[in-house]
C-alpha positions in Angstrom: 0.0 0.0 0.0 1.3 3.4 -0.9 2.3 5.9 1.8 0.4 9.2 1.7 3.2 11.7 1.3 3.6 15.5 1.3 6.5 16.9 -0.6 8.5 19.9 0.8 8.2 22.4 -2.1 10.7 25.3 -2.4 9.4 26.0 -6.0 12.9 25.1 -7.3 14.3 22.5 -9.6 15.3 20.0 -6.9 11.8 19.9 -5.5 10.3 19.5 -9.0 12.7 16.7 -9.8 12.0 15.0 -6.5 8.3 15.0 -7.5 9.2 13.4 -10.8 11.1 10.7 -9.0 8.4 10.1 -6.3 5.7 9.7 -8.9 7.6 6.7 -10.3 7.7 5.0 -6.9 4.8 2.7 -6.4 5.3 2.8 -2.7 4.5 6.5 -2.5 1.3 8.5 -3.1 2.2 12.2 -3.4 -0.9 13.8 -1.8 0.3 17.4 -1.8 3.0 20.0 -1.5 4.0 22.3 1.4 6.0 25.4 1.4 7.3 28.0 3.9 6.5 31.5 2.9 7.7 34.9 4.1 4.6 36.4 5.7 6.0 40.0 5.5 6.7 39.9 1.7 4.3 37.1 0.7 7.0 35.3 -1.2 8.7 31.9 -1.0 11.3 31.9 1.8 14.8 32.3 0.3 13.7 31.8 -3.3 11.8 35.1 -3.4 9.1 33.8 -5.6 5.7 35.5 -5.6 2.8 33.5 -4.1 0.8 33.9 -7.3 3.5 32.1 -9.3 3.8 29.5 -6.6 0.0 28.8 -6.8 0.2 28.6 -10.6 3.1 26.1 -10.3 1.1 23.9 -7.9 -1.9 23.9 -10.3 0.4 23.0 -13.2 1.7 19.9 -11.3 -1.8 19.0 -10.3 -1.4 19.0 -6.5 -2.9 20.9 -3.5 -0.5 23.3 -1.9 -0.2 24.0 1.9 1.4 27.3 2.8 3.3 27.7 6.1 3.7 31.4 6.9 6.8 32.4 8.9 7.8 35.8 10.2 10.6 38.0 8.8 13.1 37.7 10.3 12.4 34.2 11.6 14.3 32.6 14.5 15.0 28.9 14.6 12.5 28.6 17.5 9.7 30.3 15.5 10.4 28.1 12.5 10.4 25.0 14.6 7.0 26.0 16.1 5.4 26.6 12.7 6.7 23.3 11.4 5.6 21.3 14.5 2.0 22.7 14.2 2.0 21.7 10.5 3.4 18.2 11.2 0.6 17.6 13.8 -2.1 18.7 11.4 -0.6 16.6 8.6 -0.6 13.5 10.8 -4.2 14.1 11.8 -5.0 14.3 8.1 -3.6 10.8 7.5 -0.2 11.8 6.1 2.4 9.1 6.6 5.6 10.7 5.2 7.3 14.0 4.2 9.6 14.0 1.3 12.5 16.4 0.8 14.7 17.3 -2.2 18.0 17.4 -0.2 21.0 16.0 -2.0 24.0 15.5 0.3 24.1 17.9 3.3 24.1 15.6 6.3 23.4 18.3 8.8 20.2 19.3 7.0 19.0 15.8 6.7 19.7 15.1 10.4 17.7 18.2 11.3 14.7 17.1 9.3 14.9 13.6 10.8 15.1 14.9 14.3 12.1 17.2 13.7 10.0 14.3 12.6 11.2 11.8 15.2 8.3 10.5 17.2 5.7 12.3 15.1 4.4 9.3 13.2 5.6 10.8 9.9 8.6 9.3 8.1 11.2 11.4 6.3 11.9 10.5 2.6 14.9 11.7 0.6 14.3 10.5 -3.0 17.4 12.4 -4.5 19.8 11.7 -1.6 23.3 10.7 -2.7 22.9 11.5 -6.4 26.1 13.0 -7.8 25.1 16.6 -8.5 27.0 16.8 -11.8 25.0 13.7 -13.0 21.8 14.9 -11.5 22.0 18.4 -13.0 22.6 16.9 -16.5 19.8 14.4 -16.0 17.4 17.2 -15.1 18.2 19.2 -18.2 18.2 16.2 -20.5 14.8 15.2 -18.9 13.2 18.5 -20.0 13.2 20.4 -16.7 13.2 24.1 -17.2 13.9 26.6 -14.4 15.0 30.2 -13.9 17.5 31.4 -11.3 15.7 33.6 -8.8 18.3 34.1 -6.1 22.1 34.0 -5.8 24.6 34.5 -3.1 26.9 37.1 -4.5 29.7 35.9 -2.2 29.8 32.7 -4.2 28.5 33.6 -7.6 28.5 36.7 -9.8 25.3 38.8 -9.9 25.0 38.2 -13.7 23.8 34.6 -13.1 20.6 35.9 -11.5 17.6 35.6 -13.9 19.4 33.1 -16.2 17.8 29.9 -17.4 19.1 26.7 -15.7 20.5 24.9 -18.8 23.7 23.4 -20.2 25.1 26.9 -20.9 24.5 28.0 -17.3 26.3 24.9 -15.9 29.2 25.4 -18.3 29.6 29.0 -17.0 29.7 28.1 -13.3 33.0 28.8 -11.7 35.0 26.0 -10.2 33.9 25.1 -6.7 30.2 26.0 -7.3 27.9 23.0 -7.0 25.9 22.5 -10.2 22.8 22.0 -8.2 23.5 25.0 -5.8 23.4 22.7 -2.8 25.6 25.0 -0.8 23.2 27.9 -1.3 25.0 29.4 -4.2 21.8 29.9 -6.1 18.0 29.1 -6.0 15.6 28.6 -8.8 11.9 28.4 -9.9 10.9 25.4 -12.0 8.5 26.3 -14.8 8.3 23.2 -17.0 9.3 19.6 -17.3 7.9 16.1 -17.0 6.3 16.8 -13.6 4.1 19.6 -15.1 0.9 19.1 -17.0 1.6 22.5 -18.7 4.3 25.1 -18.5 4.0 28.0 -16.0 4.1 31.1 -18.1 6.2 33.9 -16.6 8.4 36.9 -17.5 11.6 38.0 -15.9 11.5 41.2 -13.9 14.1 43.4 -12.2 17.1 42.2 -10.3 17.8 43.7 -6.9 20.1 43.2 -4.0 18.6 42.7 -0.6 20.0 41.6 2.8 23.2 40.3 1.1 21.5 38.3 -1.6 20.6 39.1 -5.3 17.0 38.4 -6.3 15.5 38.4 -9.7 11.7 39.0 -9.7 9.6 36.7 -11.8 6.1 37.8 -12.8 3.2 35.7 -14.0 2.4 36.0 -17.7 -1.2 36.5 -18.7 -3.4 33.5 -19.4 -2.1 31.0 -16.9 -4.7 29.4 -14.6 -4.3 30.1 -10.9 -4.8 27.3 -8.3 -7.6 28.0 -5.8 
């Protein structure tokens, strides 16, 4: 029997590819997505994506979306309280597992496992241990399309913000930058691929620097249905 699973959804490429992998696993039923959002700016935390685009994205992959609002700034304790409340509600709703798109950072995985310990909800890591050079190439070859929404300018030049995540992007990455951005070098918004029933139409807006990070604003293009 398949485990009813919620997928942690950042709106980026790794989350999208994790959904693609999970949907091929007969032991998993992906019942929905969940995402932490910055309550002050009404955007996806860290990725800076507008909630309207996030909702359109969820509609395009055909899954219900649960939003977890967090304050800005958000302490570790505040984040933990918000997640604990969501975990309790998910368990009451019959959810058996949470899935995450983490790749190799053991401290992040350990934190997630500790937060779910004793909750009755199992953590799943469908992409764990995938060599990121191979994974990034497989994503692009598999038809995943994404746009870079945020970069850490201490690790990557500002000009990478707003670019398409493709073979040319990977070829231009400096030595030492992970091709999946697993060390926080960059974040993305997935807009098409095998996990989508239709592309998410968007246009690229302005690029700004805020609180030490560079963000490129993405705006919904006209004519794309919005999830309700």
